[in-house]
N, CA, C and O atoms as a GROMACS GRO file, in nm:
protein
  172
    1MET      N    1   0.794   2.822  -0.145
    1MET     CA    2   0.674   2.744  -0.124
    1MET      C    3   0.654   2.796   0.000
    1MET      O    4   0.748   2.814   0.078
    2ARG      N    5   0.520   2.827   0.033
    2ARG     CA    6   0.491   2.869   0.163
    2ARG      C    7   0.384   2.759   0.238
    2ARG      O    8   0.312   2.676   0.184
    3SER      N    9   0.397   2.780   0.334
    3SER     CA   10   0.332   2.684   0.445
    3SER      C   11   0.226   2.774   0.513
    3SER      O   12   0.250   2.894   0.518
    4LEU      N   13   0.120   2.728   0.562
    4LEU     CA   14   0.014   2.766   0.626
    4LEU      C   15  -0.007   2.680   0.736
    4LEU      O   16   0.013   2.564   0.697
    5VAL      N   17  -0.029   2.681   0.819
    5VAL     CA   18  -0.121   2.645   0.955
    5VAL      C   19  -0.224   2.671   1.039
    5VAL      O   20  -0.217   2.723   1.151
    6ASN      N   21  -0.347   2.623   0.965
    6ASN     CA   22  -0.451   2.697   1.038
    6ASN      C   23  -0.459   2.843   0.985
    6ASN      O   24  -0.474   2.935   1.066
    7GLY      N   25  -0.452   2.868   0.858
    7GLY     CA   26  -0.459   2.984   0.761
    7GLY      C   27  -0.328   3.082   0.817
    7GLY      O   28  -0.287   3.174   0.746
    8VAL      N   29  -0.286   3.062   0.910
    8VAL     CA   30  -0.156   3.163   0.948
    8VAL      C   31  -0.036   3.109   0.905
    8VAL      O   32  -0.024   2.987   0.894
    9PRO      N   33   0.087   3.215   0.870
    9PRO     CA   34   0.216   3.139   0.806
    9PRO      C   35   0.251   3.139   0.949
    9PRO      O   36   0.226   3.217   1.041
   10ASP      N   37   0.339   2.990   0.938
   10ASP     CA   38   0.398   2.939   1.067
   10ASP      C   39   0.514   2.831   1.034
   10ASP      O   40   0.510   2.780   0.922
   11GLY      N   41   0.566   2.812   1.079
   11GLY     CA   42   0.708   2.720   1.048
   11GLY      C   43   0.694   2.596   1.140
   11GLY      O   44   0.766   2.498   1.118
   12SER      N   45   0.596   2.597   1.253
   12SER     CA   46   0.635   2.482   1.384
   12SER      C   47   0.490   2.432   1.342
   12SER      O   48   0.401   2.504   1.296
   13LEU      N   49   0.484   2.258   1.375
   13LEU     CA   50   0.392   2.192   1.366
   13LEU      C   51   0.402   2.095   1.504
   13LEU      O   52   0.510   2.044   1.532
   14SER      N   53   0.308   2.078   1.570
   14SER     CA   54   0.270   1.988   1.680
   14SER      C   55   0.319   1.858   1.640
   14SER      O   56   0.327   1.831   1.520
   15PRO      N   57   0.353   1.775   1.729
   15PRO     CA   58   0.420   1.628   1.690
   15PRO      C   59   0.231   1.562   1.674
   15PRO      O   60   0.191   1.475   1.596
   16TRP      N   61   0.154   1.636   1.772
   16TRP     CA   62   0.047   1.564   1.795
   16TRP      C   63  -0.077   1.598   1.698
   16TRP      O   64  -0.192   1.563   1.720
   17ASP      N   65  -0.033   1.675   1.584
   17ASP     CA   66  -0.111   1.731   1.490
   17ASP      C   67  -0.160   1.623   1.406
   17ASP      O   68  -0.084   1.534   1.368
   18ARG      N   69  -0.333   1.626   1.362
   18ARG     CA   70  -0.410   1.506   1.308
   18ARG      C   71  -0.335   1.502   1.177
   18ARG      O   72  -0.299   1.394   1.130
   19GLY      N   73  -0.310   1.614   1.120
   19GLY     CA   74  -0.263   1.574   0.971
   19GLY      C   75  -0.122   1.551   0.958
   19GLY      O   76  -0.086   1.517   0.845
   20PHE      N   77  -0.026   1.563   1.057
   20PHE     CA   78   0.092   1.511   1.099
   20PHE      C   79   0.090   1.363   1.129
   20PHE      O   80   0.166   1.280   1.080
   21LEU      N   81  -0.004   1.342   1.214
   21LEU     CA   82   0.018   1.172   1.236
   21LEU      C   83  -0.053   1.097   1.122
   21LEU      O   84  -0.011   0.988   1.082
   22TYR      N   85  -0.146   1.150   1.078
   22TYR     CA   86  -0.261   1.047   0.978
   22TYR      C   87  -0.254   1.088   0.824
   22TYR      O   88  -0.311   1.019   0.740
   23GLY      N   89  -0.175   1.214   0.788
   23GLY     CA   90  -0.161   1.242   0.661
   23GLY      C   91  -0.287   1.309   0.611
   23GLY      O   92  -0.300   1.341   0.493
   24ASP      N   93  -0.400   1.335   0.726
   24ASP     CA   94  -0.568   1.419   0.687
   24ASP      C   95  -0.447   1.552   0.636
   24ASP      O   96  -0.332   1.580   0.672
   25GLY      N   97  -0.565   1.623   0.514
   25GLY     CA   98  -0.496   1.730   0.467
   25GLY      C   99  -0.634   1.749   0.382
   25GLY      O  100  -0.723   1.666   0.366
   26LEU      N  101  -0.624   1.894   0.329
   26LEU     CA  102  -0.710   1.930   0.212
   26LEU      C  103  -0.662   2.019   0.107
   26LEU      O  104  -0.642   2.138   0.134
   27CYS      N  105  -0.643   1.972  -0.014
   27CYS     CA  106  -0.588   2.032  -0.105
   27CYS      C  107  -0.659   2.075  -0.221
   27CYS      O  108  -0.692   1.978  -0.289
   28GLU      N  109  -0.694   2.180  -0.266
   28GLU     CA  110  -0.780   2.250  -0.377
   28GLU      C  111  -0.701   2.306  -0.488
   28GLU      O  112  -0.612   2.391  -0.483
   29THR      N  113  -0.751   2.242  -0.591
   29THR     CA  114  -0.705   2.277  -0.721
   29THR      C  115  -0.800   2.333  -0.835
   29THR      O  116  -0.916   2.291  -0.842
   30LEU      N  117  -0.760   2.413  -0.910
   30LEU     CA  118  -0.866   2.463  -1.003
   30LEU      C  119  -0.819   2.502  -1.159
   30LEU      O  120  -0.743   2.597  -1.178
   31ARG      N  121  -0.872   2.420  -1.272
   31ARG     CA  122  -0.818   2.434  -1.393
   31ARG      C  123  -0.802   2.585  -1.431
   31ARG      O  124  -0.884   2.672  -1.398
   32THR      N  125  -0.723   2.601  -1.480
   32THR     CA  126  -0.696   2.725  -1.592
   32THR      C  127  -0.681   2.686  -1.709
   32THR      O  128  -0.651   2.569  -1.733
   33TYR      N  129  -0.702   2.804  -1.830
   33TYR     CA  130  -0.681   2.788  -1.949
   33TYR      C  131  -0.615   2.884  -1.989
   33TYR      O  132  -0.684   2.986  -1.986
   34HIS      N  133  -0.505   2.904  -2.029
   34HIS     CA  134  -0.426   3.060  -2.098
   34HIS      C  135  -0.478   3.195  -1.967
   34HIS      O  136  -0.531   3.306  -1.975
   35GLY      N  137  -0.417   3.095  -1.837
   35GLY     CA  138  -0.432   3.234  -1.708
   35GLY      C  139  -0.547   3.244  -1.689
   35GLY      O  140  -0.570   3.331  -1.605
   36ARG      N  141  -0.676   3.171  -1.747
   36ARG     CA  142  -0.834   3.228  -1.678
   36ARG      C  143  -0.873   3.111  -1.623
   36ARG      O  144  -0.853   3.006  -1.684
   37LEU      N  145  -0.927   3.113  -1.516
   37LEU     CA  146  -1.000   2.983  -1.442
   37LEU      C  147  -1.123   2.931  -1.519
   37LEU      O  148  -1.206   3.011  -1.564
   38PHE      N  149  -1.134   2.808  -1.534
   38PHE     CA  150  -1.208   2.741  -1.592
   38PHE      C  151  -1.336   2.685  -1.485
   38PHE      O  152  -1.321   2.665  -1.365
   39ALA      N  153  -1.454   2.668  -1.556
   39ALA     CA  154  -1.579   2.641  -1.448
   39ALA      C  155  -1.573   2.716  -1.318
   39ALA      O  156  -1.635   2.646  -1.237
   40LEU      N  157  -1.528   2.827  -1.259
   40LEU     CA  158  -1.558   2.854  -1.141
   40LEU      C  159  -1.691   2.859  -1.066
   40LEU      O  160  -1.695   2.834  -0.946
   41GLU      N  161  -1.772   2.882  -1.118
   41GLU     CA  162  -1.919   2.930  -1.082
   41GLU      C  163  -1.951   2.825  -1.015
   41GLU      O  164  -1.993   2.822  -0.900
   42PRO      N  165  -1.924   2.698  -1.119
   42PRO     CA  166  -2.029   2.547  -1.094
   42PRO      C  167  -1.910   2.491  -0.970
   42PRO      O  168  -1.947   2.405  -0.891
   43HIS      N  169  -1.782   2.541  -0.961
   43HIS     CA  170  -1.700   2.499  -0.870
   43HIS      C  171  -1.768   2.530  -0.740
   43HIS      O  172  -1.714   2.501  -0.634
   0.00000   0.00000   0.00000
């Protein structure tokens, strides 16, 4: 698994980071069928 902090690979995290303190975050998933993205344009 790879971790990114502000889009940069990093292993450190500030204890004052809002995501760390409050669990804020962003996760995006895209559905695939047989290895092809489904409905990418409407997304």
